[in-house]
Residue frames relative to the residue before (quaternion, step in Angstrom):
aa qw qx qy qz dx dy dz
M 1.0000 0.0000 0.0000 0.0000 0.00 0.00 0.00
M 0.2722 -0.7693 0.5619 0.1357 3.58 -0.74 1.04
T 0.2541 -0.7438 0.5961 0.1640 3.52 -1.07 0.77
T 0.4571 -0.6757 0.5068 0.2787 3.52 -1.14 0.63
Q 0.6662 -0.4830 0.3822 0.4205 3.56 -1.30 0.27
K 0.6345 0.5344 -0.3284 0.4517 3.60 1.01 -0.78
Q 0.6524 0.5010 -0.3126 0.4750 3.60 1.01 -0.79
N 0.6301 0.5277 -0.3284 0.4655 3.58 1.01 -0.81
T 0.6592 0.5105 -0.3025 0.4619 3.56 0.91 -0.94
A 0.6592 0.5071 -0.3099 0.4607 3.59 0.89 -0.92
F 0.6644 0.5053 -0.3043 0.4590 3.59 0.94 -0.85
I 0.6586 0.5250 -0.3096 0.4414 3.58 0.89 -0.95
F 0.7624 0.3678 -0.2083 0.4900 3.60 0.91 -0.85
A 0.5455 0.5993 -0.4083 0.4202 3.61 1.24 -0.16
I 0.6067 0.5895 -0.3578 0.3954 3.57 1.03 -0.74
P 0.7035 0.4209 -0.3061 0.4839 3.68 0.73 -0.85
S 0.5988 0.5595 -0.3636 0.4429 3.59 1.08 -0.62
L 0.6786 0.4799 -0.2864 0.4767 3.58 0.92 -0.91
L 0.6391 0.5230 -0.3302 0.4572 3.59 1.00 -0.76
L 0.6703 0.4769 -0.3008 0.4825 3.60 0.96 -0.81
A 0.6255 0.5205 -0.3393 0.4719 3.60 1.05 -0.70
A 0.6416 0.5103 -0.3201 0.4749 3.60 0.99 -0.82
A 0.6461 0.5114 -0.3171 0.4695 3.59 0.99 -0.80
F 0.6420 0.5208 -0.3225 0.4611 3.58 1.00 -0.79
I 0.6665 0.4824 -0.3005 0.4825 3.58 0.92 -0.89
G 0.6374 0.5204 -0.3233 0.4674 3.58 1.01 -0.78
N 0.6339 0.5395 -0.3204 0.4523 3.55 1.03 -0.81
L 0.6773 0.4960 -0.2887 0.4603 3.58 1.08 -0.70
F 0.8369 0.2914 -0.0893 0.4548 3.56 0.86 -0.96
V 0.6874 0.4665 -0.2932 0.4731 3.64 1.15 -0.33
D 0.4202 -0.6986 0.5236 0.2476 3.55 -0.82 1.04
G 0.7839 0.3058 -0.2410 0.4837 3.57 -0.94 0.88
W 0.6004 0.4988 -0.3658 0.5069 3.58 1.25 -0.16
D 0.1120 0.8315 -0.5240 0.1467 3.55 -0.20 1.27
W 0.0824 0.8046 -0.5788 0.1038 3.57 0.40 1.22
S 0.3195 -0.7175 0.5858 0.1997 3.54 -1.06 0.81
G 0.7081 -0.4282 0.3334 0.4518 3.55 -1.29 0.02
S 0.6547 0.5094 -0.3228 0.4557 3.58 0.99 -0.77
D 0.5882 0.5584 -0.3721 0.4514 3.60 1.11 -0.57
F 0.6648 0.4904 -0.3007 0.4766 3.58 0.98 -0.83
V 0.6297 0.5244 -0.3366 0.4639 3.59 1.02 -0.74
I 0.6687 0.4897 -0.3005 0.4719 3.59 0.87 -0.92
A 0.6477 0.5078 -0.3175 0.4710 3.59 0.95 -0.86
G 0.6507 0.5194 -0.3136 0.4566 3.59 0.98 -0.82
I 0.6462 0.5097 -0.3174 0.4710 3.57 0.98 -0.84
L 0.6680 0.4968 -0.3021 0.4644 3.58 0.90 -0.91
L 0.7191 0.4603 -0.2649 0.4482 3.58 0.77 -1.03
F 0.7273 0.4134 -0.2599 0.4823 3.59 0.81 -0.92
G 0.5828 0.5502 -0.3731 0.4674 3.59 1.17 -0.47
T 0.6541 0.4936 -0.3006 0.4880 3.55 0.99 -0.86
A 0.6489 0.5108 -0.3175 0.4661 3.59 0.94 -0.86
S 0.6462 0.5136 -0.3240 0.4622 3.60 0.97 -0.78
F 0.6523 0.5017 -0.3160 0.4721 3.59 0.97 -0.83
I 0.6574 0.4911 -0.3132 0.4782 3.60 0.94 -0.83
Y 0.6104 0.5399 -0.3496 0.4622 3.60 1.03 -0.70
M 0.6491 0.5038 -0.3211 0.4709 3.61 0.96 -0.83
I 0.6497 0.5075 -0.3176 0.4684 3.59 0.99 -0.80
V 0.6699 0.4989 -0.3038 0.4582 3.59 0.85 -0.94
S 0.6977 0.4695 -0.2681 0.4701 3.59 1.05 -0.73
S 0.5472 0.6456 -0.3885 0.3645 3.58 1.25 -0.23
K 0.5849 -0.5950 0.4411 0.3307 3.55 -1.37 0.10
F 0.3857 0.7299 -0.4834 0.2913 3.60 1.26 0.17
S 0.5858 -0.5482 0.4493 0.3930 3.55 -1.27 0.31
F 0.6719 -0.5012 0.3581 0.4113 3.56 -1.26 0.41
K 0.6411 0.5447 -0.3213 0.4348 3.57 0.97 -0.87
I 0.6673 0.4835 -0.2948 0.4838 3.60 0.92 -0.89
K 0.6308 0.5301 -0.3309 0.4601 3.61 0.97 -0.83
L 0.6652 0.5083 -0.2986 0.4581 3.56 0.94 -0.90
I 0.6612 0.5064 -0.3086 0.4595 3.59 0.89 -0.90
I 0.6746 0.4855 -0.2988 0.4689 3.61 0.86 -0.94
S 0.6540 0.5136 -0.3161 0.4567 3.60 0.97 -0.80
I 0.6555 0.5019 -0.3135 0.4693 3.59 0.95 -0.84
V 0.6482 0.5036 -0.3178 0.4745 3.60 0.94 -0.86
T 0.6348 0.5333 -0.3226 0.4567 3.59 0.99 -0.82
I 0.6738 0.4828 -0.2931 0.4764 3.58 0.92 -0.88
L 0.6319 0.5194 -0.3355 0.4674 3.60 1.02 -0.71
I 0.6324 0.5135 -0.3294 0.4774 3.60 1.02 -0.76
L 0.6210 0.5312 -0.3360 0.4682 3.59 1.00 -0.81
I 0.6616 0.5088 -0.3096 0.4556 3.59 0.88 -0.91
L 0.6623 0.5018 -0.3096 0.4623 3.61 0.93 -0.85
V 0.6495 0.4968 -0.3168 0.4805 3.60 0.96 -0.84
W 0.6440 0.5260 -0.3185 0.4552 3.58 0.95 -0.89
M 0.6632 0.5001 -0.3001 0.4690 3.58 0.94 -0.89
E 0.6401 0.5168 -0.3301 0.4628 3.59 0.98 -0.77
L 0.6821 0.4744 -0.2936 0.4728 3.58 0.90 -0.86
A 0.6850 0.4957 -0.2890 0.4489 3.59 1.06 -0.69
V 0.8590 0.0701 0.0176 0.5069 3.58 0.68 -1.05
G 0.5071 -0.6805 0.4210 0.3202 3.62 1.17 0.04
L 0.0100 0.8508 -0.5231 0.0497 3.56 0.85 1.00
F 0.8019 0.2668 -0.1146 0.5222 3.58 0.93 -0.93
G 0.4687 -0.7203 0.4108 0.3045 3.59 1.25 -0.07
T 0.3120 0.7465 -0.5282 0.2577 3.61 1.05 0.65
P 0.6617 -0.5005 0.3601 0.4266 3.61 -1.22 0.17
F 0.6526 0.5106 -0.3141 0.4633 3.60 1.23 -0.32
A 0.4087 0.7576 -0.4388 0.2576 3.57 1.32 -0.10
G 0.4000 -0.6927 0.5485 0.2437 3.51 -1.11 0.73
S 0.4124 -0.7073 0.5077 0.2682 3.52 -1.25 0.00
């Protein structure tokens, strides 16, 4: 089954939307989950920035294999940045506590 470009775009940008919605609901109902407005802004920038980059890669003329490798590396970088901001994996000045 082939997907259209519109379906690909909707799927790519639905994922960060759902993640932010889950974080918002968690922030409301889970004890100890205390995100501020700036936390949501930073998360939105990271998630939608990553989604935009992956969208550009998927829309490119690269082979499927290259698209997959670049997308996986991009997601791994997002995870590392997220972990650093959350718990200070590398101990940078941006590290969370």
